N, C-alpha and C positions, 0 to 999 in steps of 0.2 A: 505494500500500500505506501503510494507516494502523494504528498500534499503540494498542491501549486496555487499561488495567488497571481491574480491577472490584474491587479489593481495599479500596479506599476508597469512601466514598459519592459517588455521582453524582448530579446533577440533571439535569432535563429542559433542553433548549435554552431560552434565554429567551424564544424565540418561543411557547414553550408558554404564556405567559400570554396571548397573543392567542386561542389555541384555549380555554383554560379560560373566558376572558372570554366568547367567542362561545357556548360551551355554557350558561354562566349567563343570558346575554341570550336565549336560545333558550327556556329553561325559563320566563324571566319572560314573554315573549311569549305561550307557551302558557297561562299562568296568568291572563293580562290580557285574552284575547280576548274572554271573556264580557262585558267592559265595553263593547263595541262599540255595543250599543243606546243607550248615553249620547250618542253622536253624533247620535241621530235624536231625542232628547228635548227637552222645553222647558227653558228657562232653561240652554242648552248653555253660554253664556259662563262662568258662574260654576262649573258642574260641571267643564268643561274645565281651568280655571285650577287648580282643586284636583287633578284628576287628573294633569295634567302636573307638578305639584310633587311629588306621590307618586312618580310614574315617574322623575323626574330625580334624586330621593335615592335610589331603589333602584338606577338605573343608576351612580351613583357609588359607593354602598356595594358592588356587584358587582366593580367594578373593584378595589376594595381587597382584596375577598375572593379574586380570582384572583391578584393578586400574593402574598397570604399563602399560598395553595395551592401555588404554584411554590416558595416558600421552604422549606416543610415537606415537599415530596414528595422523597424521597431514596432510592436504591437501591445496593445492592451485592451481590457474590457472597461470602460467607463459608463456606469449607470445602466441604460438599456441599449448601449451601442458598442460596437466593435470599432476600434481605432487603430489605423494603420498609418505610419509614417514611412516614407521612401523617397529616394531621389538623392542626386549627388549636387549637380549645379543648380537644378529645379527642384526645390523640394515639393512633395505632393502629400497631403493629408486626406485619407479617406475615412468616413464616419459611416458606418452602416448598422441602421437599427436592427437589433438581434430578431424581432418579429419578421422582418423581410427576408431573413436567411433561410433558403430552402434546403439546403443538404450541406453537409461537412464529410468530405470524402477524403481517403487516403490513397496514395500511390507510391510504389516503390520499384524502380528500375534496378538493374544490376549494381550500379555504383551506389544506389541508397543503402541496398542489402549488404554491399561489402564494409561500407564505413557505419552500418547499423543507424541509420536515420529514417524518417519518414517524410513525405510531401503531402502538405495538408491543401486541399482545394475546397474553397469557400463560394457557393453559388447563391445568388439572390434571385428573386423573382423579376423577371424582364431584363436580365443580364445577357449580352450577347455571348459572352464567353465565361470562363471561370473568373469571377470578379476579384478574387484574392487568391494567390499561390504562395504559400510559405513553404520554400524549397526543402528546408532541411531542419527538423526537430526531433527529439527523442520521441520513441512510441509512447512513453508515459506522458510526457507534455501533449502530444497530439490527441490522445484519448481524453485527456483532462479539458483541453479547449473545445473538443467536440460536445462532451457533456455539459459544459458551461453555455455554449452557444445555443445548444438544443433545449436550453431551460430544462434539463433533467435535475437540477439541483440550485433552485432560486434563492433559497435562503441563505445558505452558507456562504461565506466570503471565500472559502478555500474549497477545492473540488477534491473529493477522495475517490481516488482509483480502487475499484473492487469488483473483480470478475464473479458474476453469479452464474453459475452453469445452468441452473433452472430458468433463467429468464430468457433463454434462447433456445429455439427449436429448428433442427434443420428438416427444410421441407423439400428440398430438390438438391441432387448431387450428379454432377455429370462425370459419367464413367469414361474410361479409355475408349472402349468400345463404341459408346455414343459419340464420342469425339470423332473418331474416324469416319463414322456415318455423316456426321455434319460436314466434314471436309470433302467427303466424296459427293455430297449433294448440293456443294456451293454453286453459285453463279459463276462458272469458269470464264464465260465470254467476257465479264468484267475485267477479270485478270489478263485475258488475252489482249484486250484493248489498251489497257494500262502499259503492257509490255510493249505493243506496238508503238505506243505514243513515246515511250522512252527510247526505244531503237531510232525512230525518226529524228527525235530531238538529237540524240548523241552522233547519228549520221551526219547531220548538218554541222555539228561541232568538229567532226573529224575530216571534214572536206580539205581544208587547207593542208592538214597533214598528210593525206593520201596524195596530194598534189606534189609533195615533196619527195615522195619515194621514187625509187628508180623504176619500178616497174608499173608506174601509174599510166604511162602511155600504152603499154601492152594492154593493161586492164581496160582502158577506154576504148581502144582499137577492137578488143574482144567484144565489148558490150554493143558496139555500133554495128559490127558484122553480124552479130547474132541477136539483134534487137528483137526481130520477130519471134524467135523461138523463146526469148527470154522472158518478154514482156506480154506475147501474145497468146500464152498457153494457159488455158483453165486448169488444166492438170498440173501444171507447175504452181499455180496459185492454190488449188486444193491441197497439194502436197505441204506447201508453206503453212496454211492454215490449219491442217491436222498437227504439223509439228508445233505450232504456236500454241493450239489447245492443249497439248500434251504438256509443254512448259507451264501453260497457265494452270493446270491442275496440280502440278507441283508446287506453284507458287500459292494457290489457294490452300493446299494442305498446310504449308508452313505457317502461312498469315492465320489459319484458324487456330492451331497448335499454340502459337505465340500468344494470341489474344486470349482465348477461351479455356486453356488448360486448367483443369481442376476447379471448374467453375462450381461454386457452392451457393444455395440461396438459403438463409437463414430468417424465420420469422423472429422478430425482436422488438419490443416496445412499440406495438402498433404500427410497425413498419417491417420492410426486409432489408437485409443485407447481403449484398451481393459481391463475392470474392472471386477473383480469375487471375489468370496470368501465369506465363512459365518464367520469362526473364523479367518482365515488367507487371508486377502485381498490383491491383487495384481492389480497393473497397469502397463500394458505393451504398450509401444508406438511403432508402426511399421512404419516405411517410407516405402511408395510404392516402390521408386526405388531401395531399398535395399532388398526387398522381393526376394528370389532366387526362391521358387516354392512353390506351395500349393498342399496339399493332401486332397482329398475327399474319405470320407469312408461311406458306408452303408452296411446294411445287411438286410435279409428279413423282420425282425421285424421293424428295422427302415423305410424301404421302405414302408411297410403297413402303418405306422404311419405318413408318409410324411416329415420324418427328417432325417438329415445326419449329419456327423462331418466334420469339416475341419481344417487341421493342416497347419499352416503357418510357414515357415523357412526362416530366415534372414541370411546375410552372417554372418559366424562365430557360427552359431548353430548347425552345423552338428553334434558336438561330445557332446553337452551339453546334459544333463540327461533329459530325457522324460518329467520330471515333471516342467522343465524349459522352454518347447516348448509352443507356444501359440495354444490354441486348443478351436476352437468354436464348441459348441454342440448344438443340437436340431435345426441345421440350415434347413430351408425350401428351396426347390427347386429353388423358383423365388430369395431368397437371395443368394445362390450360385451362380447363374448366375450373379446377380449384383456384387459379389465379384470378379468374372472372369473379368467382364468387368472393374472394378475398378483397379485392380492389373495388368491386362496383356491386356486389350482391346480385349478380347477374346469372342467370340460367335460361339458356335458349328455349323458347316456346313456340309453336306454331300458331297460325292466324295472326301475326303481328302485321301492324299497318306498314304497308310496303310500297315504295316508288320505285320507278325506272326512269332513265333518261329518255327524252323524246327521239323520234326516228332521226332528228336533225343532227343528234350527236353522233349516229352511225354514218349519216351523209359526211359530217365534217371529218370523220376519221378516215373514210375512203378518199376523200380529196387531198388529205395530208399524206397518205400512203402513195397516192399516184403521183404526187410530187416527188417524193422519195424514189420511186420506180424510174421515173424519167430522169432524174439526176444521176441515178446508177448507169442507165443506159448512154447517157451522154459521156460520162466517164470513160465507159468501156469503148465508145465509138471513137473518141480521140487517141485511144491505145491501139488503133488498128486492129480490132478483133474480127474475125471473119462471120459470115452470115450465119453459119452453123452454130458458132460459139453465142452469137446474139440470141438465136432461137433456145438454145439449151437454158442460157442464163434466164431468159423469160418464163420458160416453163416452170422453172423451178421458183423463180422470185413472184412472179404474179400469183399463183394458188396460195402460196405461204402468206403473202401481204393480206390477200382475201380472208384467209381463215384466221389471221392473228386479230384482225379488225373485227370480224363476227365474235371471235372468242371474247375479247375486251368488253364488247357491248353485252355480251350474255352475262358477264361476270359483275356488272355494274349495276349495283342497287343500293337503296337507302330505306333502312328498316327502324321504326320507332317501337320501343317496348319498355313500357313501364319506368319512364324516365330516362331511358338510354337510347342512343343513336348508335346504330351499327351500319357501317359503310362497306360495301364489298367492292372490289376492282381488282384488275390485274389481267396479264395476257397469259403467258406460259405459267408464271407464278399466281398464287390466288392469295390476295391481300384483304385482311379483314380489320378494320379499325373500330373499336368500341370507346364510346365516350359517354359520360353523363351529361346530358345537353344543359343541366342548369349551370354548368361552368364556362358556357359560353358568355364570353365578355360583350360581344355585339354581332349583328347578322347583316350582311351587307348583299343586297340583290342588284345584280349587275345585268345590263343588256347592251349587246353591241346593235349597230344598225341592222345588221343582217338577223340577229336574234330577235329583233322587234317585229321584223316582217314575218318571221316564222313563228312568233308566238310563244318563244321560249325564254328562259333567264338562267343565270347561274348564281348560286347561293354561296357566299363566303362566310364561314363561321370563325371568328377570331377567338382564339383560347390563349391563356397565358403560356402555351407552349407552341403556338405557331397558327397557321391558318389552315383549315380543313375545307376543302372544295367540293360542292354538290353540283356537278356540270349539267347545263343543258336540260333542265327541267321544264316542263310545261308550266307556262305563266301562272294558271290557277294552282297548280300543285306547289309552285315555289312560294306563292302567297300564302298558301295553307300552312306549308312547313315553317315559314317566317313567323306566322302568328303563334304556332305552338311553341316554337323556341323562346320568342320574346315573353309569352305568358309565363313560362317555366322560369325564365330569368327574373321577371318581376316578383312572382309569387314565392320562390323558393329562397329561404333565409339561410341556407346550411352554408358553412364555411368550407372553401375549397382552396385556400391559399395559406 
């Protein structure tokens, strides 16, 4: 048991200098990677000596900056506010009312674990990102600060740390087998296009280097002489695509294992605690009353394996980067139902009030799909593809586009049931969003010029965690839904933040 007082300003652990220095060095490396081509250029000796001199000076300067940041970074609790002072030349004082604090989360990367410190992230309602990040404190101090900020001990001026085993209940744990299933069922196309973007970007960076190599002329001549075979073969593109997908599968496996390894969900003090991570360990606390909505995602592969993904959004997290959101993976159907009952007291029932988009929504998607198909054909035309290749391309692309549009329209619906709004959407994946609609802050009905002529409208529901869109509803149904939401917003006095 340890005692801590937050009445006076506290600093991070001196080990925080290492963390700050590491962050600054990382930013320096990101800025200087563009100078890699210098290593392959002529007169490398003179250029390298100058470059090393500049880098050496910056490395020493960043060490001084890290020390000064540590000295001026101080925090305390004053009355009902959390006070943070930081800054070197320009001082900044931040005062956050404790009642606005949504969550206090912990994070430990490899360096944190090696030097035995914890990063504390404090989020507030409406914040674009983590509003306060304390890079390095002891675990005991981090726990004490969390308890104080979450009003778990309002009377005492000192916080006593005491672990109570019976106050927490493990409700979900991700096994290694389930983690393999999650990795296999991920959206590998996302990783593929990410790799493709990096490849093209790196290719442009290496353009000048290649020009300096002795065999550059031979390579260019080979490409020119064999341009038709290299750029005009669908078979070659297909092989490259398959190789890219295989690499993407490996990348997806690594990404999932690094982020979600040993994921556990613990019910604790009217909320859940989610812990996960292999090298970088995170602990996120979700207060049930502050959860705005939950998104359940599945696809044919996940469905066959009996698993799904649940993404949970709290107040203030609508614009937070995706990697900061809480995502439960490998979730089985019975646990999804348990979470719905825990968060929203929801259980699916038949004969609920249901709405679907107007047929104009289907027409709109077909038009967008036609533009995409036309663009692909133009790109292939300027790459001198043969008539046969054009026919094969469109025999695959056109039916696939039509099928995906029809599938998306079929999966789009909006259901009202006992104060809950359930939204369905998706193409290959099926996405279901569940929200208690009294948590809606305002409702906006929008109509473009074309929508007015078609008699349809789009509703946008503003929540403390972002905007939820109900596209292309019939105008009378849009007004009906808007009235339902506004009435619930005005009559319901329950606290949601």
